[in-house]
Every structure is written in structure tokens, then in C-alpha cells.
C-alpha positions as CSV (number, residue, x, y, z in Angstrom):
1,M,117.3,89.0,115.5
2,K,115.3,91.2,113.7
3,S,114.4,91.1,110.3
4,M,115.4,94.3,108.3
5,T,111.9,94.2,106.3
6,G,108.5,94.8,108.1
7,Y,105.7,96.9,107.9
8,G,103.6,98.9,110.9
9,E,100.3,101.2,110.9
10,A,98.4,103.0,113.6
11,S,95.7,105.9,113.6
12,Q,94.8,108.5,116.2
13,N,91.7,110.7,116.1
14,V,92.1,114.2,117.1
15,H,89.6,117.2,117.2
16,G,87.6,116.1,114.0
17,A,90.6,114.7,112.1
18,R,92.2,111.1,111.8
19,V,95.8,111.3,112.0
20,T,97.6,107.6,110.0
21,V,101.3,106.9,110.6
22,Q,102.4,104.1,107.8
23,I,105.9,102.4,108.1
24,R,107.6,100.4,105.8
25,S,111.2,99.1,106.2
26,V,113.9,97.4,104.0
27,N,117.3,96.4,103.3
28,H,120.1,98.8,103.5
29,R,123.6,98.4,104.5
30,H,122.8,101.8,106.8
31,L,119.7,103.3,108.7
32,D,118.2,105.7,105.6
33,L,114.8,107.8,106.7
34,Q,112.5,108.8,104.4
35,V,109.8,111.3,106.4
36,R,106.7,112.6,104.5
37,T,104.8,114.4,106.9
38,P,101.7,117.1,106.1
39,R,102.9,120.9,106.1
40,E,101.1,121.2,109.2
41,Y,103.6,118.8,110.7
42,M,106.8,120.3,109.5
43,S,107.5,122.0,113.0
44,F,107.7,118.5,114.8
45,E,109.2,116.6,111.8
46,E,112.4,116.7,113.5
47,E,110.9,114.6,116.7
48,I,109.6,112.0,114.4
49,R,113.1,111.3,113.1
50,K,114.8,111.4,116.5
51,L,112.1,108.6,117.8
52,L,112.8,106.7,114.5
53,R,116.9,107.0,115.1
54,E,116.3,105.6,118.8
55,K,114.2,102.7,117.9
56,I,115.9,101.7,114.4
57,S,119.7,100.8,113.6
58,R,119.7,99.9,110.2
59,G,117.7,99.7,106.6
60,R,115.6,102.1,104.7
61,I,112.6,103.2,106.2
62,D,109.6,105.3,104.5
63,L,107.5,106.8,107.2
64,F,104.0,108.4,105.7
65,V,102.2,110.6,107.8
66,N,98.7,111.3,106.4
67,R,96.0,113.8,108.0
68,Y,92.3,113.2,107.4
69,A,89.9,115.9,108.3
70,A,86.4,115.2,109.0
71,K,83.8,116.4,106.5
72,G,83.2,120.0,106.9
73,Q,86.1,120.4,109.2
74,A,89.0,121.0,106.8
75,R,88.2,124.4,106.1
76,K,85.9,127.6,107.1
77,L,83.9,130.1,105.7
78,E,84.5,133.6,106.4
79,M,82.7,136.9,106.3
80,D,84.6,140.2,105.9
81,E,82.2,142.1,108.0
82,A,84.3,145.7,107.6
83,L,84.4,145.4,103.9
84,I,80.5,144.8,103.4
85,G,79.8,147.9,106.1
86,Q,81.6,150.0,103.7
87,F,80.3,148.7,100.6
88,L,76.7,149.7,102.0
89,S,77.8,153.0,103.4
90,G,79.3,153.8,99.8
91,V,76.1,152.6,98.3
92,A,73.7,155.1,100.4
93,Q,76.1,158.0,99.9
94,L,75.8,157.1,96.2
95,K,72.1,156.9,96.2
96,K,72.0,160.2,98.2
97,K,74.4,162.3,95.9
98,Y,72.8,160.9,92.9
99,K,69.3,160.4,94.2
100,L,69.3,156.8,93.0
101,G,66.7,154.4,93.7
102,G,66.7,150.6,94.1
103,E,67.4,148.3,97.3
104,V,70.8,146.6,98.0
105,D,70.2,142.8,98.6
106,V,72.2,139.9,99.5
107,A,72.9,139.0,95.5
108,L,74.4,142.0,95.3
109,V,76.4,141.9,98.3
110,S,77.6,138.5,98.0
111,N,79.2,139.6,94.2
112,V,81.5,142.0,96.3
113,P,85.2,140.7,95.7
114,D,86.6,139.3,99.0
115,V,83.2,139.5,100.8
116,F,83.3,135.9,101.4
117,Q,86.7,133.8,101.8
118,V,87.5,130.2,102.1
119,R,90.4,129.4,104.9
120,E,91.9,126.1,106.2
121,V,91.3,125.6,109.8
122,E,94.0,126.1,112.0
123,I,95.4,122.9,113.8
124,D,95.7,122.9,117.4
125,S,99.5,122.1,117.6
126,K,100.1,120.6,121.2
127,S,97.2,118.1,120.8
128,E,98.0,117.0,116.9
129,R,101.4,116.3,118.1
130,Q,100.7,114.0,120.5
131,A,98.4,112.4,118.4
132,V,101.4,111.7,115.7
133,L,103.6,110.5,118.4
134,K,100.8,108.1,119.8
135,A,100.0,107.1,116.4
136,L,104.1,106.7,115.6
137,N,104.6,104.5,118.7
138,G,101.6,102.4,117.9
139,A,102.9,101.8,114.3
140,L,106.9,101.2,115.3
141,K,105.7,98.7,117.8
142,K,103.7,96.6,114.8
143,L,106.7,97.0,112.6
144,E,108.9,95.9,115.4
145,Q,106.9,92.6,115.9
146,S,106.8,92.1,112.0
147,R,110.6,92.7,112.0
148,E,111.0,90.1,115.0
149,R,108.6,87.5,113.0
150,E,110.5,87.4,110.0
151,G,113.9,87.5,111.9
152,T,112.8,84.0,113.8
153,Y,112.6,82.6,110.5
154,L,115.8,84.1,109.3
155,R,117.5,83.1,112.5
156,T,116.3,79.6,112.2
157,D,117.6,79.0,108.4
158,M,121.0,80.7,109.7
159,E,121.0,78.0,112.6
160,S,120.6,75.3,110.3
161,Q,123.8,76.4,108.2
162,I,125.3,77.0,111.4
163,G,124.7,73.5,112.6
164,H,126.4,72.2,109.1
165,L,129.4,74.1,109.4
166,R,130.1,72.5,112.8
167,E,129.8,68.8,111.3
168,I,132.6,70.2,108.6
169,A,134.7,71.3,111.4
170,A,134.9,67.8,112.4
171,A,135.0,66.4,109.5
172,L,137.8,68.3,108.5
173,E,139.8,67.1,111.9
174,V,139.0,63.5,110.9
175,R,140.4,63.9,107.0
176,S,143.2,66.4,108.7
177,A,144.2,63.0,110.7
178,E,143.8,61.0,107.6
179,N,145.8,63.0,105.5
180,G,148.6,63.1,108.2
181,T,149.1,59.2,108.2
182,R,149.6,60.0,104.4
183,Q,153.0,62.0,104.8
184,P,156.4,60.2,103.9
185,K,157.6,58.7,107.1
186,T,161.2,57.3,105.6
187,V,163.8,58.8,103.7
188,G,163.6,57.8,99.5
189,P,166.0,54.8,98.4
190,N,167.6,57.5,95.7
191,T,169.2,59.3,98.8
192,T,172.8,59.1,99.2
193,S,173.8,58.2,103.4
194,V,175.5,61.6,103.1
195,E,172.4,64.2,102.6
196,K,169.7,61.5,103.8
197,P,169.8,63.3,107.3
198,E,169.8,66.7,106.3
199,R,167.2,66.4,103.6
200,Y,164.6,64.1,105.6
201,N,164.8,66.8,108.3
202,S,163.7,69.5,105.8
203,E,161.4,68.0,103.9
204,A,159.9,66.3,106.9
205,S,160.0,69.8,108.5
206,T,158.2,71.8,105.7
207,T,155.4,68.5,105.4
208,I,154.3,69.4,109.0
209,A,154.3,72.8,108.5
210,K,152.2,72.8,105.8
211,G,149.8,70.2,106.8
212,D,149.6,71.1,110.4
213,I,145.9,72.7,110.7
214,N,145.6,72.5,114.1
215,E,145.6,76.0,115.3
216,E,143.1,76.7,112.3
217,L,140.5,73.6,113.1
218,V,140.4,75.2,116.7
219,R,140.0,78.5,115.5
220,L,137.4,77.7,112.9
221,K,135.4,75.7,116.0
222,T,136.0,78.5,118.3
223,H,134.2,80.8,115.6
224,V,131.2,78.8,114.7
225,V,130.3,78.3,118.1
226,A,130.5,82.1,119.1
227,L,128.1,82.6,115.5
228,G,125.8,80.4,117.1
229,K,125.3,82.4,120.2
230,V,125.6,85.9,118.4
231,V,122.5,85.1,116.5
232,R,120.5,84.3,119.2
233,E,121.0,88.1,120.7
234,R,118.0,90.4,120.5
235,E,120.3,93.2,119.6
236,P,121.2,94.1,116.1
237,V,123.5,91.4,115.0
238,G,124.1,92.0,111.2
239,K,127.1,93.3,111.3
240,K,128.8,91.2,114.0
241,V,127.6,88.3,111.9
242,D,129.2,89.7,109.1
243,F,132.3,89.8,110.8
244,M,132.4,86.5,112.1
245,L,131.5,85.1,108.6
246,Q,134.6,86.9,107.5
247,E,137.0,85.4,110.0
248,V,135.2,81.7,109.1
249,N,136.0,82.4,105.7
250,R,139.8,83.2,106.6
251,E,140.5,79.9,108.4
252,L,138.9,77.8,105.4
253,N,141.2,79.2,102.8
254,T,144.3,78.8,105.5
255,I,143.0,75.0,105.8
256,S,142.7,74.5,102.3
257,S,146.1,76.3,101.2
258,K,148.0,74.1,104.0
259,V,146.3,71.1,103.0
260,A,146.3,69.5,99.3
261,Y,143.9,66.6,100.2
262,M,140.9,66.0,97.9
263,P,138.5,64.9,100.9
264,V,139.8,68.2,102.7
265,T,138.9,70.2,99.7
266,Q,135.8,69.2,99.4
267,L,135.2,69.7,103.1
268,V,136.5,73.2,102.6
269,L,134.3,74.2,99.5
270,Q,131.2,72.8,101.4
271,G,131.8,74.9,104.6
272,K,132.2,78.3,101.8
273,E,128.8,77.2,100.3
274,R,127.6,77.3,104.1
275,V,129.2,80.7,104.7
276,E,127.6,82.4,101.9
277,K,124.3,81.1,102.3
278,I,124.4,82.8,105.8
279,R,125.8,86.0,104.5
280,E,122.8,86.1,102.1
281,Q,120.7,86.1,105.0
282,T,122.6,88.5,107.0
283,Q,121.4,91.3,104.4
284,N,118.4,90.9,105.3
285,I,118.7,91.2,109.3
286,E,119.5,94.4,111.0
């Protein structure tokens, strides 16, 4: 069992840069992916999403990919030599044509627009892709460990609640038997001799039909046992548990409607309370 809440982070170095992947997951009914990457990595963002969908089935996932270039590695200075050549040639023609004096120095050349330009260093897409995916796998592994740790705590609490449900099912069986001994066994004194057999049989059959909860108790105990097995599975079980809780609740409701006996009613309410506590935890598991 895994919780839907967790965090994982991993980094990789690549050609003068460091790639860091951070993943945070929280509760959500379905899988909701929020992926943020630098523009340099937009070409393989879908590959990142695909890997996330393969590893995670439920929850809101916030993933951040950051690229930190080493000092002096992010940008480079480029000099337009063709433009400088044209500038110097133009100055020489100008001097010759108008018989001008003076020398051309670096300060003059550097003031020419666009002679020097600062450009972003192009990345090696293949190497950077490998680094991102490696960091992503590392972050996913840590996220999974985090979710499993939290899931262990949730399972322990859920198993405790399931244990209480087993006790309640057993107590219901006892209380149901007690209630059976309270049903009328004889015909009332005010019944006439003509109507006694027919009326008694009708009332008795109605009482038995309404008070007999043996089938519901069998189903209730079966659902509780199955629930205990499901929470031990390693695959995502959130939706399974939610469905089985509905079945447990249905049997409790039926028992309550069939038996108007205060001890049974109290046990049903206790059972519903345990079901609700498990349901609250189910919102946190994958």
C-alpha cells in the first residue's frame, strides 16, 4: 500500500551544468500531472509525462526540472568578424577619399553596433535528455519510498479499524441470537379460536423475515475478511477499498433496518464509525 503523499528529488551533472528533478505528490481522485521544465527540455517533456504515468496511477503530481549552468558556461560572447572587416574597409576608403588622418583603435571598433553579441550556449540534447531521465528515475524512486513509508502507517491504522469491524460482526451475531429469543412464541390471549392459527403464522413469518439477518452477517464477515486482504496488496488499492467499504456499509444498513433491537443498533453505529474512519484514510492511499 502506498500513500498519495510524498516527495522525491535527484540531480545529475552534464557538460558544465547540473540537472535537478523535484517531484511532490498529494491527494487527488485521479492522476493529475503538472510538469514544469526549462524551454531547452520541451522536446522531451512528453517522454517525462509518459514515465510518470507508468509509475504512478493516482494523485496530483507536481514535477519541477531545473537546469543550473556552471559559472561562465550558460552564455558565450561572439564577435562578428565579417562586420569588423567591412567597417575597417569602409574607414580606409573614407580616409583615402577625404584625405583624413587618425588611426582606428579597439575603442572605435567596439562601438560598432552588433560587433559583439552574447548568445546562449546550445545544449547537447542527447546527453541532457539522458541526464534528465536518470535524475527523474532517481527522484521517482525516492518518491516511491516516501509514499510506501506513509502507506505503512496508513495500513496499520486501517488494519486496526478492520479488526474492530471483525469484533463488531461477531458481537452482532451474538446480539442477533439474543433478539431471536425475544420474538413472540405463543398466540396472544385476545385472539379468537378461528383466527389464531392463521394470524399467528402470518405474524410469526413476518417477524422471522424481518429479524433474520444471518445472510447479512455472513456477507458482512466475508467483506471484512476480504478488506483485510486487500489492504495488504502492493498494487494500488484505493478504489478497491472504497468499493468494499460501500458493501460493508450496505450490510450494516440492512441489519439495522431488519432488527429493531437497541444493542444491535448500537453495534451498527459503531461499525459505521469504523467504516468512516477507514474511508478517511482511503482518500490518502493510491
